[in-house]
VEXGULO-404747 format. One line per field, with one value per atom (N, C-alpha, C): x, y, z; chain; residue in three letters. Coordinates in steps of 0.2 Angstrom, whole numbers. Example, Ala and Ser with C-alpha at 12.3 -4.5 7.8 and 13.67 -1.06 7.14 Angstrom:
x: (66_62_66_64_68_64);
y: (-28_-22_-16_-11_-5_0);
z: (39_39_39_35_36_39);
chain: (A_A_A_A_A_A);
resn: (ala_ala_ala_ser_ser_ser);
REM end
This chain:
x: (-2_1_2_4_5_0_-6_-12_-15_-13_-15_-10_-5_0_-1_-4_-6_-12_-17_-24_-22_-17_-15_-13_-10_-8_-13_-18_-24_-29_-31_-32_-40_-41_-47_-53_-59_-65_-71_-76_-82_-86_-93_-97_-98_-98_-99_-93_-87_-82_-79_-73_-70_-62_-59_-51_-50_-55_-55_-56_-58_-58_-54_-46_-40_-35_-30_-23_-16_-11_-5_-2_-1_2_10_13_21_24_21_23_22_17_16_16_17_18_12_5_0_-6_-10_-17_-21_-21_-26_-32_-38_-45_-44_-46_-46_-49_-54_-58_-53_-47_-42_-39_-40_-36_-40_-47_-51_-52_-50_-50_-56_-57_-66_-64_-71_-72_-75_-73_-76_-78_-84_-87_-82_-79_-75_-78_-77_-79_-82_-88_-90_-87_-81_-78_-79_-82_-82_-88_-85_-90_-86_-91_-90_-92_-89_-92_-93_-100_-102_-100_-100_-98_-91_-87_-80_-78_-84_-83_-83_-77_-77_-77_-80_-81_-77_-72_-66_-70_-70_-72_-68_-68_-63_-63_-68_-68_-63_-65_-62_-53_-52_-45_-42_-46_-43_-41_-47_-47_-41_-39_-35_-27_-27_-21_-19_-24_-22_-20_-23_-22_-15_-14_-7_-1_-2_3_3_-2_-1_1_0_2_10_11_18_23_21_25_24_19_19_14_10_5_-2_-5_-12_-17_-21_-26_-32_-37_-43_-48_-52_-56_-64_-66_-73_-77_-84_-88_-95_-100_-107_-107_-112_-112_-113_-109_-109_-105_-101_-97_-89_-89_-83_-77_-78_-73_-69_-74_-71_-67_-71_-68_-62_-61_-54_-49_-50_-46_-44_-48_-47_-44_-45_-41_-33_-32_-24_-22_-25_-23_-20_-26_-25_-17_-17_-10_-4_-5_2_6_13_17_18_14_14_20_25_32_34_33_35_30_22_18_12_8_2_-3_-9_-15_-20_-23_-30_-35_-42_-47_-52_-53_-56_-63_-68_-75_-79_-80_-83_-90_-94_-101_-102_-108_-111_-110_-109_-109_-101_-96_-89_-86_-83_-80_-73_-68_-62_-58_-60_-56_-57_-62_-62_-58_-58_-53_-46_-43_-38_-36_-41_-40_-39_-42_-42_-33_-31_-24_-19_-20_-16_-15_-21_-20_-15_-12_-7_-1_-1_6_8_15_18_22_22_25_33_37_44_47_48_51_46_45_40_34_32_26_27_31_33_30_26_22_24_24_26_23_23_21_26_26_30_34_41_44_48_47_50_45_39_35_32_28_25_18_13_6_2_-4_-8_-16_-18_-25_-30_-36_-42_-47_-48_-53_-59_-64_-70_-76_-80_-85_-84_-79_-76_-81_-86_-91_-99_-98_-104_-107_-114_-117_-119_-121_-124_-129_-131_-138_-143_-148_-154_-158_-164_-170_-173_-171_-176_-170_-164_-158_-156_-157_-154_-148_-144_-138_-139_-144_-145_-142);
y: (-75_-69_-63_-63_-57_-52_-55_-52_-48_-53_-48_-43_-44_-38_-32_-33_-27_-24_-28_-25_-21_-24_-20_-14_-13_-6_-1_-3_1_5_11_14_11_11_8_12_10_13_11_16_14_12_10_9_15_20_27_29_26_28_23_25_20_23_18_20_27_29_34_41_41_46_47_44_45_46_49_49_49_45_45_51_52_59_58_61_61_63_68_71_66_62_58_50_49_42_39_41_37_40_37_40_45_50_56_56_57_59_66_66_71_78_76_82_86_83_86_91_92_97_104_102_107_111_118_123_126_130_134_139_140_145_150_156_162_166_170_173_178_180_186_193_198_205_206_210_213_220_220_225_226_231_231_227_223_218_212_208_202_197_193_188_182_181_175_169_168_161_160_165_163_161_162_159_152_148_142_139_134_131_125_125_119_112_107_101_95_90_85_82_82_80_85_91_95_95_94_93_87_82_76_75_80_81_85_90_95_92_88_84_80_76_72_74_81_83_86_89_92_86_80_76_72_72_68_73_80_85_86_87_89_83_77_71_71_76_76_70_68_64_68_65_68_66_71_71_71_66_66_65_71_71_69_65_63_63_63_65_67_66_68_76_79_86_89_95_98_97_92_89_93_98_102_101_96_96_101_105_111_116_116_122_119_113_111_112_110_110_118_123_130_132_130_132_129_124_121_126_127_132_139_141_149_148_142_142_141_139_139_145_144_151_154_160_162_163_164_164_158_153_145_142_145_142_145_142_145_139_143_138_139_135_137_133_136_132_131_125_124_120_124_120_118_111_108_107_106_105_100_99_95_99_105_108_111_108_108_106_109_106_105_100_99_106_109_116_121_120_124_123_116_114_115_114_116_124_128_135_136_133_134_132_128_126_130_132_137_143_145_151_153_147_148_145_142_139_143_142_145_140_141_135_136_131_132_129_123_120_115_115_109_109_102_102_102_106_107_114_113_119_118_123_123_130_131_137_142_149_154_154_156_159_153_146_142_139_141_139_133_130_123_126_121_123_117_120_115_117_112_113_110_114_113_111_105_104_101_105_103_100_96_92_88_84_80_76_74_68_72_77_81_77_75_72_77_75_78_82_88_91_88_86_83_88_85_90_95_95_99_104_103_108_107_100_98_93_92_88_83_79_74_67);
z: (253_259_254_248_244_244_242_242_247_253_260_262_259_261_257_252_247_252_251_255_262_265_272_271_265_264_263_260_258_264_263_269_270_277_280_277_276_272_275_275_278_272_274_268_264_266_263_259_261_257_253_249_244_243_240_239_236_232_227_232_239_243_246_245_249_243_246_243_247_243_247_249_254_257_257_255_254_263_264_271_277_277_283_281_275_272_275_274_274_271_271_267_270_265_268_265_268_263_260_254_249_252_258_261_265_267_272_266_261_256_255_257_256_262_263_267_268_272_273_267_266_259_261_259_261_254_255_249_249_242_242_242_244_246_239_239_233_231_229_227_218_216_210_207_201_198_199_204_205_200_197_191_195_196_200_196_191_187_188_190_191_198_203_209_209_213_212_220_222_229_228_231_231_235_231_234_234_237_238_229_226_219_215_215_212_213_220_222_218_219_216_208_205_198_196_200_198_199_205_207_201_199_193_187_185_179_179_185_186_186_188_190_181_178_171_166_167_162_163_170_171_168_168_164_156_153_147_145_149_145_144_139_139_144_144_149_147_148_146_152_154_160_158_160_160_166_164_171_167_172_171_169_166_165_173_172_180_185_183_189_190_185_187_182_177_172_169_166_163_168_173_179_181_183_184_178_172_168_167_167_167_173_179_184_183_180_178_174_167_163_165_170_173_178_180_184_181_174_171_170_170_169_162_161_155_152_154_150_147_151_148_144_145_142_139_135_132_131_132_131_126_124_120_120_122_121_115_114_108_110_108_111_104_105_99_100_95_94_89_87_83_76_75_69_68_73_71_66_62_55_55_53_54_53_48_46_52_57_62_68_69_74_72_66_63_64_63_63_70_75_82_85_81_83_80_74_71_73_77_79_85_89_94_92_87_84_79_77_71_67_60_56_58_59_58_51_51_44_42_36_32_35_39_42_50_52_60_62_65_69_77_81_87_90_96_100_99_98_97_103_103_108_111_110_113_118_119_124_123_128_127_127_124_124_126_130_131_128_124_121_125_127_131_125_124_120_124_123_127_122_126_122_117_116_112_109_113_110_108_108_106_100_101_95_90_84_78_80_79_79_76_79_75_71_69_65_69_76_80_83_81_84_90_94_100_98_104_103_109_108_114_112);
chain: (A_A_A_A_A_A_A_A_A_A_A_A_A_A_A_A_A_A_A_A_A_A_A_A_A_A_A_A_A_A_A_A_A_A_A_A_A_A_A_A_A_A_A_A_A_A_A_A_A_A_A_A_A_A_A_A_A_A_A_A_A_A_A_A_A_A_A_A_A_A_A_A_A_A_A_A_A_A_A_A_A_A_A_A_A_A_A_A_A_A_A_A_A_A_A_A_A_A_A_A_A_A_A_A_A_A_A_A_A_A_A_A_A_A_A_A_A_A_A_A_A_A_A_A_A_A_A_A_A_A_A_A_A_A_A_A_A_A_A_A_A_A_A_A_A_A_A_A_A_A_A_A_A_A_A_A_A_A_A_A_A_A_A_A_A_A_A_A_A_A_A_A_A_A_A_A_A_A_A_A_A_A_A_A_A_A_A_A_A_A_A_A_A_A_A_A_A_A_A_A_A_A_A_A_A_A_A_A_A_A_A_A_A_A_A_A_A_A_A_A_A_A_A_A_A_A_A_A_A_A_A_A_A_A_A_A_A_A_A_A_A_A_A_A_A_A_A_A_A_A_A_A_A_A_A_A_A_A_A_A_A_A_A_A_A_A_A_A_A_A_A_A_A_A_A_A_A_A_A_A_A_A_A_A_A_A_A_A_A_A_A_A_A_A_A_A_A_A_A_A_A_A_A_A_A_A_A_A_A_A_A_A_A_A_A_A_A_A_A_A_A_A_A_A_A_A_A_A_A_A_A_A_A_A_A_A_A_A_A_A_A_A_A_A_A_A_A_A_A_A_A_A_A_A_A_A_A_A_A_A_A_A_A_A_A_A_A_A_A_A_A_A_A_A_A_A_A_A_A_A_A_A_A_A_A_A_A_A_A_A_A_A_A_A_A_A_A_A_A_A_A_A_A_A_A_A_A_A_A_A_A_A_A_A_A_A_A_A_A_A_A_A_A_A_A_A_A_A_A_A_A_A_A_A_A_A_A_A_A_A_A_A_A_A_A_A_A_A_A_A_A_A_A_A_A_A_A_A_A_A_A_A_A_A_A_A_A_A_A_A_A_A_A_A_A_A_A_A_A_A_A_A_A_A_A_A_A_A_A_A_A_A);
resn: (thr_thr_thr_phe_phe_phe_leu_leu_leu_cys_cys_cys_thr_thr_thr_ile_ile_ile_thr_thr_thr_glu_glu_glu_leu_leu_leu_leu_leu_leu_pro_pro_pro_pro_pro_pro_thr_thr_thr_thr_thr_thr_asp_asp_asp_ala_ala_ala_glu_glu_glu_ser_ser_ser_leu_leu_leu_phe_phe_phe_asp_asp_asp_phe_phe_phe_phe_phe_phe_pro_pro_pro_asp_asp_asp_asp_asp_asp_lys_lys_lys_thr_thr_thr_ser_ser_ser_asp_asp_asp_trp_trp_trp_gln_gln_gln_pro_pro_pro_trp_trp_trp_ser_ser_ser_ser_ser_ser_cys_cys_cys_val_val_val_gly_gly_gly_pro_pro_pro_trp_trp_trp_glu_glu_glu_phe_phe_phe_pro_pro_pro_pro_pro_pro_leu_leu_leu_phe_phe_phe_gly_gly_gly_glu_glu_glu_thr_thr_thr_ile_ile_ile_phe_phe_phe_his_his_his_asp_asp_asp_leu_leu_leu_gln_gln_gln_leu_leu_leu_pro_pro_pro_thr_thr_thr_pro_pro_pro_asp_asp_asp_ser_ser_ser_trp_trp_trp_arg_arg_arg_thr_thr_thr_glu_glu_glu_phe_phe_phe_leu_leu_leu_ile_ile_ile_arg_arg_arg_met_met_met_phe_phe_phe_ala_ala_ala_ser_ser_ser_ser_ser_ser_gly_gly_gly_thr_thr_thr_cys_cys_cys_val_val_val_leu_leu_leu_val_val_val_thr_thr_thr_gly_gly_gly_pro_pro_pro_pro_pro_pro_gly_gly_gly_cys_cys_cys_gly_gly_gly_lys_lys_lys_ser_ser_ser_thr_thr_thr_ser_ser_ser_val_val_val_arg_arg_arg_arg_arg_arg_tyr_tyr_tyr_ala_ala_ala_lys_lys_lys_gly_gly_gly_leu_leu_leu_asp_asp_asp_pro_pro_pro_asp_asp_asp_asn_asn_asn_his_his_his_thr_thr_thr_ser_ser_ser_ser_ser_ser_ser_ser_ser_ile_ile_ile_cys_cys_cys_leu_leu_leu_ser_ser_ser_gly_gly_gly_ser_ser_ser_thr_thr_thr_arg_arg_arg_pro_pro_pro_gln_gln_gln_gly_gly_gly_met_met_met_ile_ile_ile_ala_ala_ala_gly_gly_gly_ile_ile_ile_glu_glu_glu_asp_asp_asp_val_val_val_val_val_val_glu_glu_glu_lys_lys_lys_arg_arg_arg_gln_gln_gln_gly_gly_gly_arg_arg_arg_thr_thr_thr_tyr_tyr_tyr_ala_ala_ala_pro_pro_pro_pro_pro_pro_gly_gly_gly_gly_gly_gly_lys_lys_lys_arg_arg_arg_cys_cys_cys_thr_thr_thr_phe_phe_phe_leu_leu_leu_ile_ile_ile_glu_glu_glu_asp_asp_asp_ile_ile_ile_ala_ala_ala_gln_gln_gln_pro_pro_pro_his_his_his_val_val_val_asp_asp_asp_ala_ala_ala_phe_phe_phe_gly_gly_gly_asp_asp_asp_gln_gln_gln_ala_ala_ala);
REM end
C-alpha cells in the first residue's frame, strides 16, 4: 500500500511525457509542466548591433536546467551539467552567472581542451582570487565566487588535430 500511495502523488503522464517534464509547484501544490514556464518569445528590436549568438529561446529543458542550477548552487552544492553537444548547457550556466549579484558574487569561466595544462587551469583560478594567509585563497572583498569550467571531458588532441 505504501508504493501505491507514492505513485498516486506523481503526475499523470502520457506516452510522450515523463516525470521529468513536470515540477512540483509551490503555489498550486500540484504538478505543473515545465512548458508552462515558457512564455511567448519575441525577436528583440534591431537597434544598434544585435548580437545573434546572444539571443536565447527559452525552452522547457532550459527552464528545468536553470532551475536545478539555481536550486543546487543556492545551497552551496557543486553543480555538474551534462548533456549532448548543443543542448544548451553552457548557455544555461552563463545565464545563471549573469544573474548573480555583482556586489556579492564574482564568476570566472575556464574553458578546457585537450591541450590545457594544469598550470593553465590554476592560473585561471588565481586570476579571480587573492591570497589570504598561508595556503588560503578567496575572492576579493568577501564575495562568493563561482567557477564555470567548460568541456571537462575533452579528449586529448590526436595526430590529426581532432578532439574526437
